[in-house]
Backbone as ProteinMPNN parsed JSONL, in Angstrom:
{"seq_chain_A": "XXXXXXXXXXXXXXXXXXXXXXXXXXXXXXXXXXXXXXXXXXXXXXXXXXXXXXXXXXXXXXXXXXXXXXXXXXXXXXXXXXXXXXXXXXXXXXXXXXXXXXXXXXXXXXXXXXXXXXXXXXXXXXXXXXXXXXXXXXXXXXXXXXXXXXXXX", "coords_chain_A": {"N_chain_A": [[63.406, 1.129, 75.929], [64.285, 0.386, 72.675], [63.906, -1.956, 71.116], [62.898, -5.418, 71.804], [64.208, -8.534, 71.592], [63.547, -11.708, 71.439], [65.131, -14.645, 70.609], [64.985, -17.802, 69.637], [64.212, -18.612, 72.41], [61.826, -18.317, 73.903], [60.532, -20.999, 74.097], [61.603, -22.169, 76.055], [61.174, -21.022, 78.202], [59.197, -20.797, 81.311], [57.161, -19.204, 81.996], [55.492, -17.722, 79.831], [53.555, -15.476, 79.477], [54.442, -13.642, 81.528], [57.102, -12.833, 80.71], [56.327, -11.752, 78.263], [54.809, -9.514, 79.088], [56.925, -8.08, 80.546], [58.392, -7.357, 78.464], [56.876, -5.727, 77.214], [56.692, -3.58, 78.89], [59.375, -2.672, 79.285], [59.475, -1.573, 76.811], [59.698, 1.423, 74.746], [56.892, 3.431, 73.752], [55.815, 2.506, 70.747], [57.952, 0.964, 70.205], [59.604, -1.979, 69.243], [58.626, -5.444, 69.276], [60.647, -8.444, 68.602], [60.268, -11.677, 67.643], [61.673, -15.032, 67.19], [61.182, -18.263, 67.07], [60.868, -21.853, 67.747], [58.505, -24.292, 66.825], [58.227, -26.798, 68.418], [56.561, -28.91, 68.793], [56.061, -29.628, 66.008], [58.335, -31.046, 65.396], [60.01, -33.549, 63.606], [61.452, -36.64, 62.533], [60.561, -38.782, 61.169], [60.186, -41.451, 59.038], [57.882, -43.105, 58.431], [55.116, -44.468, 59.928], [55.442, -45.175, 63.488], [58.078, -44.837, 63.452], [61.258, -45.703, 64.811], [62.959, -43.564, 65.495], [61.6, -41.452, 66.358], [61.177, -41.689, 68.87], [63.824, -40.734, 70.08], [63.335, -38.127, 69.31], [61.136, -37.126, 70.415], [62.226, -37.426, 73.27], [64.315, -35.768, 73.398], [62.889, -33.42, 72.825], [61.208, -33.216, 75.292], [63.238, -32.961, 77.07], [64.605, -30.489, 76.956], [62.607, -28.326, 76.078], [60.486, -26.071, 77.408], [57.809, -25.691, 76.6], [56.314, -27.277, 74.01], [54.388, -26.553, 72.337], [54.551, -23.702, 71.826], [54.05, -21.955, 69.756], [51.425, -21.844, 68.666], [50.359, -20.402, 70.878], [51.349, -17.998, 70.736], [50.472, -15.61, 69.481], [47.772, -14.969, 70.906], [48.835, -14.465, 73.283], [50.768, -12.387, 72.988], [48.983, -10.358, 72.053], [47.396, -10.115, 74.435], [49.301, -9.278, 76.014], [49.535, -6.644, 75.146], [50.597, -5.685, 72.992], [50.577, -5.025, 68.934], [50.361, -7.083, 66.608], [52.417, -7.08, 63.831], [53.472, -8.697, 61.958], [53.445, -12.054, 61.17], [55.017, -14.97, 60.623], [55.66, -18.157, 59.444], [58.295, -20.718, 59.199], [60.035, -23.319, 57.825], [62.431, -25.751, 58.823], [64.349, -27.993, 57.444], [65.635, -31.382, 57.343], [67.01, -32.344, 55.038], [68.87, -31.349, 53.154], [70.914, -30.306, 54.748], [71.609, -31.899, 57.444], [72.413, -31.586, 60.164], [71.524, -30.194, 62.601], [69.236, -31.582, 63.197], [70.295, -34.148, 63.455], [71.455, -33.643, 65.984], [69.466, -33.662, 67.65], [68.394, -36.145, 67.292], [70.572, -37.482, 68.552], [70.756, -36.064, 71.177], [68.281, -37.307, 72.093], [68.51, -40.053, 71.942], [70.526, -40.383, 73.822], [69.465, -39.136, 76.081], [67.2, -41.162, 76.415], [68.915, -43.41, 77.145], [70.241, -42.523, 79.607], [68.093, -42.411, 81.117], [67.724, -45.029, 81.566], [65.783, -46.431, 79.914], [66.345, -47.3, 77.42], [68.98, -49.41, 76.292], [72.677, -48.668, 76.165], [73.723, -49.883, 73.78], [71.472, -49.942, 72.126], [70.966, -47.094, 71.872], [73.164, -46.174, 70.557], [72.751, -47.525, 68.289], [70.452, -46.403, 67.409], [71.356, -43.715, 66.822], [73.37, -44.429, 64.838], [71.548, -45.4, 62.868], [70.312, -43.047, 62.088], [72.467, -41.644, 60.919], [72.925, -43.323, 58.894], [70.94, -43.128, 57.306], [71.478, -40.423, 56.337], [73.664, -40.875, 54.929], [72.791, -42.597, 52.907], [70.799, -40.798, 51.522], [68.235, -40.825, 52.421], [67.371, -39.57, 54.732], [65.029, -37.627, 56.485], [64.026, -34.675, 58.147], [62.103, -32.467, 60.048], [61.402, -29.342, 61.233], [59.339, -26.773, 62.241], [59.421, -23.238, 62.515], [58.417, -19.994, 63.778], [58.167, -16.573, 63.117], [57.659, -13.301, 64.477], [56.876, -9.99, 64.423], [56.198, -7.255, 66.296], [54.247, -4.432, 67.742], [54.571, -1.995, 70.387]], "CA_chain_A": [[64.062, 0.269, 74.943], [63.471, 0.572, 71.32], [63.76, -3.462, 70.638], [63.316, -6.4, 72.498], [64.425, -9.62, 70.7], [63.474, -13.115, 71.993], [65.365, -15.326, 69.428], [64.733, -19.321, 70.263], [64.272, -18.624, 74.042], [60.47, -18.372, 74.669], [60.008, -22.202, 74.204], [62.455, -22.699, 77.28], [60.822, -19.97, 79.584], [58.018, -21.379, 81.948], [56.278, -18.13, 82.205], [55.371, -16.707, 78.378], [52.945, -14.147, 79.592], [55.26, -12.552, 82.319], [58.016, -12.554, 79.562], [55.935, -10.54, 77.354], [54.505, -8.267, 79.826], [58.117, -7.429, 80.856], [59.054, -6.929, 77.268], [56.194, -4.449, 76.855], [57.06, -2.665, 80.11], [60.432, -1.831, 79.204], [59.528, -0.913, 75.355], [58.943, 2.825, 74.454], [55.776, 3.234, 72.801], [56.088, 2.234, 69.113], [59.053, 0.053, 70.44], [59.344, -3.127, 68.593], [59.003, -6.969, 69.924], [60.717, -9.499, 67.521], [60.331, -13.125, 68.343], [61.728, -16.078, 66.455], [61.191, -19.411, 68.163], [60.393, -23.059, 67.396], [57.341, -25.073, 67.207], [58.826, -28.134, 68.673], [55.586, -30.071, 68.48], [56.195, -29.974, 64.808], [59.584, -31.854, 65.101], [59.878, -35.153, 63.335], [62.507, -37.435, 61.558], [59.61, -40.001, 60.838], [59.96, -41.757, 57.541], [56.841, -43.886, 58.412], [54.548, -44.592, 61.358], [56.307, -46.005, 64.339], [59.549, -44.843, 63.078], [61.77, -45.603, 65.881], [63.894, -42.295, 65.65], [60.832, -40.442, 66.864], [61.452, -41.623, 70.426], [64.74, -39.569, 70.162], [62.851, -36.65, 69.094], [60.134, -36.857, 71.789], [62.986, -37.451, 74.506], [64.85, -34.402, 73.172], [61.906, -32.083, 73.271], [60.855, -33.302, 76.571], [64.259, -32.66, 78.114], [65.026, -29.122, 76.424], [61.712, -27.363, 75.861], [59.388, -26.019, 78.467], [56.392, -25.742, 75.874], [56.764, -27.405, 72.721], [53.284, -26.008, 71.764], [54.457, -22.508, 72.025], [53.77, -21.189, 68.491], [49.988, -21.558, 68.514], [50.018, -19.421, 72.017], [52.206, -16.407, 70.699], [49.538, -14.379, 69.011], [46.966, -14.487, 71.66], [49.59, -13.927, 74.542], [51.453, -11.073, 72.387], [47.907, -9.403, 72.067], [47.223, -10.058, 75.812], [50.307, -8.327, 76.662], [49.374, -5.18, 74.881], [51.198, -5.498, 71.446], [49.947, -5.014, 67.858], [51.168, -7.809, 65.822], [52.63, -6.502, 62.354], [53.699, -9.669, 60.944], [53.711, -13.323, 61.802], [55.394, -15.93, 59.439], [56.257, -19.559, 59.676], [59.434, -21.088, 58.384], [60.175, -24.733, 58.119], [63.788, -25.978, 58.864], [64.186, -29.352, 57.194], [67.136, -31.965, 57.15], [67.199, -32.908, 53.663], [70.357, -31.118, 52.493], [71.615, -30.141, 56.068], [71.025, -32.882, 58.775], [73.303, -31.408, 61.255], [70.794, -29.834, 63.566], [68.222, -32.719, 63.487], [70.909, -35.336, 63.991], [71.811, -33.37, 67.41], [68.122, -33.893, 68.145], [68.443, -37.764, 67.525], [71.686, -37.764, 69.618], [70.314, -35.924, 72.596], [67.212, -37.862, 72.632], [69.073, -41.314, 72.395], [71.486, -40.162, 75.227], [68.538, -39.065, 77.296], [66.521, -42.274, 76.761], [69.833, -44.294, 77.773], [70.513, -42.16, 80.648], [66.963, -42.533, 81.954], [67.339, -46.281, 81.689], [64.778, -46.594, 79.029], [66.9, -48.155, 76.525], [70.303, -49.661, 76.63], [73.415, -47.959, 75.511], [73.704, -50.46, 72.253], [70.477, -49.426, 71.347], [70.831, -45.626, 71.743], [74.109, -46.05, 69.422], [72.167, -48.009, 66.898], [69.354, -45.241, 66.866], [72.219, -42.678, 66.196], [73.709, -45.042, 63.463], [70.379, -45.219, 61.938], [70.119, -41.651, 61.615], [73.586, -41.306, 59.903], [72.962, -44.126, 57.702], [69.856, -42.438, 56.449], [71.965, -39.336, 55.676], [74.598, -41.404, 53.896], [72.033, -43.036, 51.624], [69.912, -39.965, 51.112], [66.764, -40.971, 52.76], [67.102, -38.808, 55.806], [64.252, -36.37, 56.383], [63.505, -34.008, 59.276], [61.404, -31.009, 59.83], [60.986, -28.435, 62.515], [58.651, -25.445, 61.978], [59.653, -21.978, 63.22], [57.707, -18.688, 63.506], [58.725, -14.924, 63.496], [56.687, -12.375, 64.852], [57.285, -8.625, 64.603], [54.798, -6.695, 66.866], [54.672, -2.95, 68.074], [54.117, -1.626, 71.485]], "C_chain_A": [[63.628, 0.599, 73.552], [63.099, -0.888, 70.652], [63.863, -4.225, 71.57], [63.343, -7.589, 71.56], [64.328, -11.137, 71.516], [63.898, -14.093, 70.664], [65.646, -16.958, 70.087], [64.999, -19.304, 71.772], [62.892, -18.844, 74.662], [60.022, -19.633, 75.001], [60.722, -22.799, 75.529], [61.854, -21.897, 78.466], [59.348, -20.455, 80.008], [56.93, -20.416, 82.006], [56.131, -17.017, 80.933], [54.806, -15.356, 78.739], [53.647, -13.139, 80.454], [56.268, -12.12, 81.439], [57.619, -11.447, 78.813], [55.482, -9.684, 77.999], [55.841, -7.472, 80.261], [58.764, -6.785, 79.628], [58.089, -5.468, 77.112], [56.344, -3.27, 77.84], [58.2, -1.932, 79.784], [60.442, -1.316, 77.787], [58.906, 0.474, 75.418], [57.683, 2.554, 73.789], [56.293, 3.407, 71.368], [57.358, 1.523, 69.085], [58.586, -1.384, 69.649], [59.777, -4.551, 69.259], [59.211, -7.954, 68.568], [60.854, -10.609, 68.259], [60.858, -14.19, 66.953], [61.885, -17.285, 67.432], [60.583, -20.756, 67.34], [59.217, -23.535, 67.77], [57.612, -26.504, 67.318], [57.713, -29.174, 68.635], [55.471, -30.579, 67.057], [57.511, -30.945, 64.204], [59.344, -33.07, 64.799], [61.138, -35.509, 62.502], [61.824, -38.622, 60.999], [59.761, -40.291, 59.346], [58.746, -42.421, 57.342], [56.25, -43.977, 59.772], [55.475, -45.621, 62.101], [57.718, -45.88, 63.925], [60.417, -44.806, 64.541], [62.731, -44.209, 66.493], [63.135, -41.328, 66.146], [60.686, -40.461, 68.386], [62.415, -40.672, 70.611], [64.223, -38.287, 70.118], [62.157, -36.355, 70.126], [61.182, -36.737, 73.169], [63.625, -36.069, 74.533], [63.808, -33.282, 73.637], [61.591, -32.129, 74.503], [61.845, -32.933, 77.641], [64.642, -31.346, 77.834], [64.197, -28.016, 76.303], [60.637, -27.433, 77.062], [58.168, -26.209, 77.921], [56.626, -25.965, 74.64], [55.477, -26.859, 71.779], [53.262, -24.212, 71.981], [53.901, -21.675, 70.918], [52.375, -20.71, 68.829], [49.601, -20.597, 69.677], [50.517, -17.927, 71.737], [51.241, -15.588, 70.466], [48.586, -14.108, 70.236], [47.772, -13.869, 72.992], [50.467, -12.428, 74.065], [50.323, -10.048, 72.528], [47.69, -8.953, 73.565], [48.028, -9.04, 76.634], [50.429, -6.762, 76.144], [50.057, -4.736, 73.447], [50.13, -5.579, 70.507], [50.875, -5.982, 67.138], [51.204, -7.286, 64.292], [52.955, -7.604, 61.477], [53.867, -11.111, 61.87], [53.688, -14.351, 60.647], [55.879, -17.179, 60.072], [57.174, -19.981, 58.552], [59.516, -22.649, 58.674], [61.723, -24.955, 57.875], [63.602, -27.625, 58.46], [65.719, -29.811, 57.237], [67.562, -32.717, 56.118], [68.736, -32.636, 53.064], [71.217, -30.769, 53.626], [71.008, -30.901, 57.208], [71.509, -32.581, 59.979], [72.421, -31.285, 62.668], [69.868, -31.124, 63.925], [69.035, -34.118, 63.972], [71.35, -35.037, 65.505], [70.77, -33.834, 68.16], [68.03, -35.328, 68.444], [69.364, -37.994, 68.666], [71.208, -37.559, 70.94], [69.301, -37.005, 72.986], [67.615, -39.424, 72.884], [69.811, -41.352, 73.598], [70.513, -40.242, 76.326], [67.561, -40.357, 77.609], [67.63, -43.305, 77.693], [69.881, -43.857, 79.301], [69.261, -42.3, 81.768], [66.757, -43.957, 82.173], [66.248, -47.012, 80.707], [65.083, -47.416, 77.791], [68.547, -48.403, 76.785], [71.378, -48.842, 75.881], [73.711, -48.515, 74.075], [72.538, -49.787, 71.634], [70.403, -47.871, 71.003], [72.088, -45.502, 70.754], [73.523, -46.645, 68.328], [71.347, -46.852, 66.531], [70.287, -44.14, 66.074], [72.928, -43.136, 64.901], [72.936, -44.954, 62.408], [70.055, -43.972, 61.199], [71.125, -41.32, 60.56], [73.628, -42.161, 58.58], [71.962, -43.475, 56.691], [70.365, -41.16, 55.465], [72.897, -39.867, 54.636], [73.832, -41.929, 52.544], [70.851, -42.159, 50.87], [68.469, -40.136, 51.304], [66.48, -40.286, 53.966], [65.95, -37.805, 55.785], [63.961, -36.087, 57.82], [62.991, -32.723, 59.067], [61.155, -30.528, 61.176], [60.522, -26.953, 62.266], [59.057, -24.461, 63.216], [58.736, -20.81, 62.965], [58.693, -17.466, 63.886], [57.563, -14.176, 63.608], [57.467, -10.988, 65.071], [55.811, -7.918, 65.281], [55.492, -5.337, 67.402], [53.935, -2.723, 69.366], [53.157, -0.256, 71.3]], "O_chain_A": [[62.521, 1.114, 73.396], [62.196, -1.014, 69.825], [64.787, -4.024, 72.358], [62.454, -7.627, 70.709], [65.286, -11.48, 72.208], [63.07, -14.28, 69.773], [66.49, -17.152, 70.961], [65.927, -19.936, 72.275], [62.749, -19.434, 75.733], [59.254, -19.752, 75.955], [60.35, -23.885, 75.974], [62.116, -22.212, 79.627], [58.434, -20.505, 79.185], [55.775, -20.84, 82.065], [56.5, -15.843, 80.96], [55.354, -14.296, 78.436], [53.527, -11.936, 80.225], [56.363, -10.896, 81.356], [58.27, -10.413, 78.665], [55.739, -8.615, 77.445], [55.785, -6.243, 80.311], [59.544, -5.838, 79.72], [58.571, -4.351, 76.928], [56.106, -2.11, 77.506], [58.201, -0.708, 79.917], [61.402, -0.606, 77.487], [57.842, 0.711, 75.99], [57.47, 1.448, 73.292], [57.043, 4.297, 70.966], [57.915, 1.428, 67.992], [57.42, -1.755, 69.512], [60.906, -4.808, 69.676], [58.349, -8.212, 67.728], [61.436, -10.637, 69.344], [60.379, -14.027, 65.83], [62.611, -17.259, 68.425], [59.867, -20.592, 66.352], [58.788, -23.31, 68.902], [57.283, -27.317, 66.453], [58.048, -30.34, 68.43], [54.947, -31.661, 66.792], [57.676, -31.408, 63.075], [58.597, -33.764, 65.487], [61.747, -34.65, 61.864], [62.491, -39.446, 60.374], [59.481, -39.435, 58.507], [58.347, -42.451, 56.178], [56.902, -43.558, 60.729], [56.077, -46.574, 61.606], [58.485, -46.832, 64.071], [60.202, -43.882, 65.326], [63.065, -43.987, 67.657], [63.704, -40.28, 66.45], [60.213, -39.542, 69.056], [62.077, -39.689, 71.271], [64.648, -37.396, 70.853], [62.457, -35.376, 70.809], [60.869, -35.946, 74.059], [63.515, -35.315, 75.5], [63.917, -32.491, 74.573], [61.639, -31.033, 75.062], [61.539, -32.654, 78.8], [65.217, -30.924, 78.837], [64.657, -26.876, 76.365], [60.098, -28.431, 77.539], [57.345, -26.846, 78.579], [57.121, -25.055, 73.975], [55.624, -26.769, 70.56], [52.248, -23.56, 72.228], [53.269, -20.666, 71.232], [52.096, -19.563, 69.179], [48.556, -19.964, 69.527], [50.169, -16.923, 72.358], [51.081, -14.706, 71.31], [48.599, -12.94, 70.625], [47.334, -12.904, 73.618], [50.705, -11.534, 74.877], [50.576, -8.963, 73.051], [47.761, -7.782, 73.937], [47.675, -8.275, 77.531], [51.188, -5.902, 76.593], [50.001, -3.608, 72.956], [49.015, -6.003, 70.809], [52.077, -5.724, 67.063], [50.175, -7.106, 63.64], [52.732, -7.483, 60.272], [54.323, -11.176, 63.012], [52.732, -14.586, 59.907], [56.457, -17.173, 61.159], [57.009, -19.752, 57.354], [59.066, -23.12, 59.718], [62.272, -24.45, 56.895], [62.84, -28.372, 59.074], [66.714, -29.088, 57.196], [68.376, -33.634, 56.232], [69.533, -33.473, 52.642], [72.413, -30.97, 53.417], [70.007, -30.517, 57.813], [71.107, -33.241, 60.938], [72.552, -32.051, 63.623], [69.916, -31.564, 65.074], [68.535, -34.98, 64.695], [71.595, -35.987, 66.248], [70.987, -34.381, 69.241], [67.685, -35.765, 69.543], [68.996, -38.631, 69.653], [71.162, -38.456, 71.783], [69.409, -37.577, 74.071], [67.155, -40.025, 73.855], [69.723, -42.314, 74.361], [70.549, -41.048, 77.256], [67.175, -40.612, 78.75], [67.275, -43.868, 78.729], [69.608, -44.677, 80.177], [69.419, -42.298, 82.989], [65.792, -44.302, 82.855], [65.978, -48.2, 80.885], [64.237, -48.102, 77.217], [69.228, -47.605, 77.43], [70.951, -48.274, 74.876], [73.94, -47.693, 73.187], [72.699, -49.09, 70.632], [69.847, -47.465, 69.983], [71.967, -44.521, 70.021], [73.878, -46.166, 67.251], [71.5, -46.324, 65.429], [70.031, -43.754, 64.934], [73.077, -42.344, 63.971], [73.28, -44.584, 61.285], [69.649, -43.861, 60.042], [70.8, -40.813, 59.486], [74.168, -41.852, 57.517], [72.176, -43.338, 55.487], [69.955, -40.882, 54.337], [72.92, -39.339, 53.524], [74.206, -41.71, 51.392], [70.15, -42.566, 49.944], [67.616, -39.699, 50.531], [65.311, -40.353, 54.346], [66.031, -37.038, 54.825], [63.696, -36.979, 58.626], [63.309, -31.976, 58.141], [60.754, -31.235, 62.1], [61.345, -26.05, 62.109], [59.05, -24.71, 64.421], [58.294, -20.711, 61.82], [59.642, -17.423, 64.668], [56.567, -14.377, 62.914], [58.484, -10.888, 65.758], [54.667, -8.053, 64.847], [56.694, -5.093, 67.509], [52.799, -3.177, 69.502], [52.618, 0.257, 72.281]]}, "name": "protein", "num_of_chains": 1, "seq": "XXXXXXXXXXXXXXXXXXXXXXXXXXXXXXXXXXXXXXXXXXXXXXXXXXXXXXXXXXXXXXXXXXXXXXXXXXXXXXXXXXXXXXXXXXXXXXXXXXXXXXXXXXXXXXXXXXXXXXXXXXXXXXXXXXXXXXXXXXXXXXXXXXXXXXXXX"}
């Protein structure tokens, strides 16, 4: 193969080193590995310490991501698999002008907390409403860092 692309997938894979080794195996010499993934450990919607919406973020990350600390592990794992890193860049997604994705994180987390019996359905609805209230009054903030990597076999 000429190119292997992992687009927002590796954070969900339980075996990072094996996935990268397989990418190396199937690529021709000079082939490109392209990765774009989230650093879910950086996810926040907090406006202050102990912001209750952070519990929603934590519940979502716990339920949908295998390794929230994937990005710091990428460079060593890519090198270990036999690749040469050509570019490693970070990007920030923020929910200041477009909160849609981060609102889904709040919603999923509130639902997960309620499903697990950790909070009641009324509190889950109130957390979702608070996130939307913040959007409406212009105080919503959220952030999630992403990394992109281009490497060569």
